[in-house]
VMD Tcl script that builds the backbone (N, CA, C; Angstrom):
set m [mol new atoms 192]
animate dup $m
set s [atomselect $m all]
$s set {name element resname resid chain x y z} {
  {N N MET 1 A 0.895 -1.242 -0.077}
  {CA C MET 1 A -0.072 0.036 0.084}
  {C C MET 1 A 0.914 1.069 0.090}
  {N N GLY 2 A 0.101 2.250 -0.699}
  {CA C GLY 2 A 0.991 3.502 -0.814}
  {C C GLY 2 A 0.707 4.189 0.568}
  {N N THR 3 A 1.619 5.157 0.787}
  {CA C THR 3 A 1.446 6.282 1.826}
  {C C THR 3 A 0.504 7.471 1.290}
  {N N GLU 4 A 0.114 8.100 2.030}
  {CA C GLU 4 A -0.749 9.601 2.014}
  {C C GLU 4 A -0.089 10.333 1.039}
  {N N SER 5 A 1.216 10.502 0.899}
  {CA C SER 5 A 2.146 11.264 0.141}
  {C C SER 5 A 2.052 10.795 -1.239}
  {N N ASP 6 A 1.906 9.265 -1.482}
  {CA C ASP 6 A 1.915 8.981 -2.744}
  {C C ASP 6 A 0.204 9.372 -3.401}
  {N N GLN 7 A -0.684 9.869 -2.792}
  {CA C GLN 7 A -2.094 10.211 -3.390}
  {C C GLN 7 A -1.794 11.528 -3.613}
  {N N GLN 8 A -0.876 12.632 -3.310}
  {CA C GLN 8 A -1.013 13.838 -3.551}
  {C C GLN 8 A -0.360 14.368 -4.873}
  {N N PRO 9 A -0.829 15.115 -5.512}
  {CA C PRO 9 A -0.458 15.417 -6.911}
  {C C PRO 9 A 0.936 16.224 -6.747}
  {N N GLN 10 A 1.861 15.817 -7.569}
  {CA C GLN 10 A 3.175 16.834 -7.760}
  {C C GLN 10 A 2.848 17.708 -8.772}
  {N N ALA 11 A 3.853 18.884 -8.562}
  {CA C ALA 11 A 3.745 20.016 -9.691}
  {C C ALA 11 A 3.875 19.382 -10.979}
  {N N GLY 12 A 2.809 19.706 -11.812}
  {CA C GLY 12 A 2.986 19.488 -13.170}
  {C C GLY 12 A 2.839 18.038 -13.363}
  {N N SER 13 A 2.377 17.332 -12.537}
  {CA C SER 13 A 2.200 15.765 -12.755}
  {C C SER 13 A 0.465 15.624 -12.440}
  {N N ARG 14 A 0.155 14.223 -12.868}
  {CA C ARG 14 A -1.456 13.940 -12.661}
  {C C ARG 14 A -1.103 13.291 -11.174}
  {N N PRO 15 A -2.430 13.539 -10.407}
  {CA C PRO 15 A -2.688 12.527 -9.207}
  {C C PRO 15 A -2.723 11.265 -9.320}
  {N N VAL 16 A -2.120 10.434 -8.204}
  {CA C VAL 16 A -2.198 9.137 -8.444}
  {C C VAL 16 A -3.220 8.246 -8.305}
  {N N ARG 17 A -4.259 9.042 -7.866}
  {CA C ARG 17 A -5.483 8.290 -7.692}
  {C C ARG 17 A -6.631 9.219 -8.292}
  {N N LEU 18 A -7.259 9.091 -9.161}
  {CA C LEU 18 A -8.587 9.667 -9.452}
  {C C LEU 18 A -9.892 9.313 -9.124}
  {N N ASN 19 A -10.580 10.362 -8.737}
  {CA C ASN 19 A -11.887 10.031 -8.465}
  {C C ASN 19 A -12.694 10.196 -9.281}
  {N N THR 20 A -13.838 8.960 -9.674}
  {CA C THR 20 A -14.610 9.085 -10.571}
  {C C THR 20 A -15.989 8.679 -10.223}
  {N N GLY 21 A -17.095 8.931 -10.671}
  {CA C GLY 21 A -18.343 8.258 -10.231}
  {C C GLY 21 A -18.935 8.944 -9.285}
  {N N GLY 22 A -19.968 8.217 -8.726}
  {CA C GLY 22 A -20.939 9.064 -7.620}
  {C C GLY 22 A -20.522 8.720 -6.475}
  {N N GLU 23 A -19.090 7.975 -6.067}
  {CA C GLU 23 A -18.939 7.603 -4.964}
  {C C GLU 23 A -18.272 8.594 -3.935}
  {N N GLY 24 A -17.832 9.764 -4.484}
  {CA C GLY 24 A -17.356 11.052 -3.718}
  {C C GLY 24 A -18.298 12.183 -3.709}
  {N N ALA 25 A -18.154 13.098 -3.206}
  {CA C ALA 25 A -19.180 14.454 -2.779}
  {C C ALA 25 A -19.024 14.982 -3.874}
  {N N TYR 26 A -19.934 15.523 -4.688}
  {CA C TYR 26 A -19.893 16.367 -5.646}
  {C C TYR 26 A -20.935 17.736 -5.565}
  {N N ASP 27 A -21.054 18.463 -6.144}
  {CA C ASP 27 A -21.888 19.642 -5.995}
  {C C ASP 27 A -22.588 19.840 -7.338}
  {N N PRO 28 A -23.892 20.351 -7.422}
  {CA C PRO 28 A -24.726 20.144 -8.693}
  {C C PRO 28 A -23.727 20.989 -9.751}
  {N N GLU 29 A -22.783 22.043 -9.493}
  {CA C GLU 29 A -22.109 22.743 -10.183}
  {C C GLU 29 A -21.402 21.765 -10.870}
  {N N ASP 30 A -20.746 20.762 -10.060}
  {CA C ASP 30 A -19.739 19.744 -10.994}
  {C C ASP 30 A -20.714 18.859 -11.741}
  {N N LEU 31 A -22.053 18.497 -11.371}
  {CA C LEU 31 A -22.603 17.667 -12.498}
  {C C LEU 31 A -22.838 18.569 -13.583}
  {N N VAL 32 A -23.196 19.796 -13.517}
  {CA C VAL 32 A -23.266 20.625 -14.678}
  {C C VAL 32 A -22.060 20.544 -15.563}
  {N N MET 33 A -21.011 20.817 -14.867}
  {CA C MET 33 A -19.557 20.713 -15.785}
  {C C MET 33 A -19.455 19.553 -16.477}
  {N N ALA 34 A -19.664 18.418 -15.653}
  {CA C ALA 34 A -19.466 16.936 -16.331}
  {C C ALA 34 A -20.261 16.759 -17.613}
  {N N THR 35 A -21.392 17.475 -17.833}
  {CA C THR 35 A -22.175 17.259 -18.942}
  {C C THR 35 A -21.451 18.163 -20.203}
  {N N GLY 36 A -20.378 19.090 -19.675}
  {CA C GLY 36 A -19.703 19.796 -20.611}
  {C C GLY 36 A -20.427 21.423 -20.815}
  {N N ALA 37 A -21.350 21.652 -19.768}
  {CA C ALA 37 A -21.776 23.150 -19.904}
  {C C ALA 37 A -21.281 23.906 -18.907}
  {N N ASP 38 A -21.484 25.149 -19.145}
  {CA C ASP 38 A -21.283 25.901 -18.018}
  {C C ASP 38 A -22.062 26.522 -17.051}
  {N N PRO 39 A -21.712 26.205 -15.775}
  {CA C PRO 39 A -22.750 26.182 -14.650}
  {C C PRO 39 A -23.460 27.695 -14.531}
  {N N THR 40 A -24.585 27.868 -15.315}
  {CA C THR 40 A -25.236 29.004 -14.918}
  {C C THR 40 A -26.501 28.528 -13.835}
  {N N PRO 41 A -27.008 29.830 -13.357}
  {CA C PRO 41 A -27.891 29.432 -12.253}
  {C C PRO 41 A -29.000 28.295 -12.502}
  {N N GLU 42 A -29.536 28.463 -13.955}
  {CA C GLU 42 A -30.512 27.794 -14.119}
  {C C GLU 42 A -30.135 26.256 -14.399}
  {N N ARG 43 A -28.982 25.909 -14.820}
  {CA C ARG 43 A -28.582 24.514 -15.121}
  {C C ARG 43 A -27.975 24.002 -13.765}
  {N N VAL 44 A -27.772 24.919 -12.812}
  {CA C VAL 44 A -27.205 24.419 -11.490}
  {C C VAL 44 A -28.450 23.983 -10.916}
  {N N GLU 45 A -29.496 24.616 -10.860}
  {CA C GLU 45 A -30.933 24.306 -10.387}
  {C C GLU 45 A -31.463 23.108 -10.839}
  {N N LYS 46 A -31.532 22.973 -12.083}
  {CA C LYS 46 A -31.800 21.634 -12.531}
  {C C LYS 46 A -31.084 20.652 -12.528}
  {N N ALA 47 A -29.715 20.686 -12.287}
  {CA C ALA 47 A -28.609 19.536 -11.640}
  {C C ALA 47 A -29.104 19.278 -10.204}
  {N N ARG 48 A -29.296 20.275 -9.498}
  {CA C ARG 48 A -29.616 20.105 -7.908}
  {C C ARG 48 A -31.286 18.999 -7.876}
  {N N LYS 49 A -31.998 19.519 -8.688}
  {CA C LYS 49 A -33.410 18.537 -8.839}
  {C C LYS 49 A -32.928 17.230 -9.068}
  {N N LEU 50 A -32.033 17.065 -10.213}
  {CA C LEU 50 A -31.864 15.853 -10.663}
  {C C LEU 50 A -31.156 15.031 -9.795}
  {N N ILE 51 A -30.312 15.558 -9.015}
  {CA C ILE 51 A -29.577 14.836 -8.106}
  {C C ILE 51 A -30.543 14.343 -6.679}
  {N N GLU 52 A -31.420 15.038 -6.621}
  {CA C GLU 52 A -32.301 14.814 -5.409}
  {C C GLU 52 A -33.268 13.583 -6.006}
  {N N LYS 53 A -33.771 13.836 -7.423}
  {CA C LYS 53 A -34.586 12.942 -7.933}
  {C C LYS 53 A -33.689 11.431 -7.988}
  {N N GLU 54 A -32.944 11.318 -8.775}
  {CA C GLU 54 A -32.211 10.264 -9.095}
  {C C GLU 54 A -30.941 9.949 -8.339}
  {N N GLY 55 A -30.510 10.541 -7.233}
  {CA C GLY 55 A -29.447 10.159 -6.376}
  {C C GLY 55 A -28.320 10.494 -6.735}
  {N N LYS 56 A -27.034 10.433 -5.954}
  {CA C LYS 56 A -25.761 10.846 -6.356}
  {C C LYS 56 A -25.104 10.165 -7.481}
  {N N ALA 57 A -25.427 8.865 -7.838}
  {CA C ALA 57 A -24.866 8.292 -8.693}
  {C C ALA 57 A -25.440 8.840 -10.171}
  {N N VAL 58 A -26.222 9.851 -10.437}
  {CA C VAL 58 A -26.618 10.533 -11.659}
  {C C VAL 58 A -25.201 10.869 -12.447}
  {N N ILE 59 A -24.329 11.137 -11.732}
  {CA C ILE 59 A -23.016 11.789 -12.563}
  {C C ILE 59 A -22.163 10.701 -13.383}
  {N N GLU 60 A -22.637 9.554 -12.893}
  {CA C GLU 60 A -22.152 8.450 -13.630}
  {C C GLU 60 A -22.283 8.445 -14.946}
  {N N ARG 61 A -23.699 9.034 -15.275}
  {CA C ARG 61 A -24.024 9.039 -16.769}
  {C C ARG 61 A -23.051 10.001 -17.697}
  {N N PHE 62 A -22.441 11.038 -17.200}
  {CA C PHE 62 A -21.710 12.036 -17.833}
  {C C PHE 62 A -20.116 11.793 -17.629}
  {N N LEU 63 A -19.626 11.016 -16.832}
  {CA C LEU 63 A -18.241 10.679 -16.855}
  {C C LEU 63 A -17.829 9.297 -17.374}
  {N N PRO 64 A -16.706 9.480 -18.209}
  {CA C PRO 64 A -16.078 8.347 -18.904}
  {C C PRO 64 A -15.723 7.150 -18.087}
}
mol reanalyze $m
mol bondsrecalc $m
mol representation Tube
mol addrep $m
């Protein structure tokens, strides 16, 4: 197992571990950006309602 320092990104490099899917916390703004759109107030509100209706796993539809 790696140490916590293995998890920290280094300057100019990618993080060792990437978070994907609905297992982590995210905001409605994150969901809007995952769709490729700019987070306008209308889109953020629509995303908030979608998260309430379908649950946190809804972001998995938009992530590779």
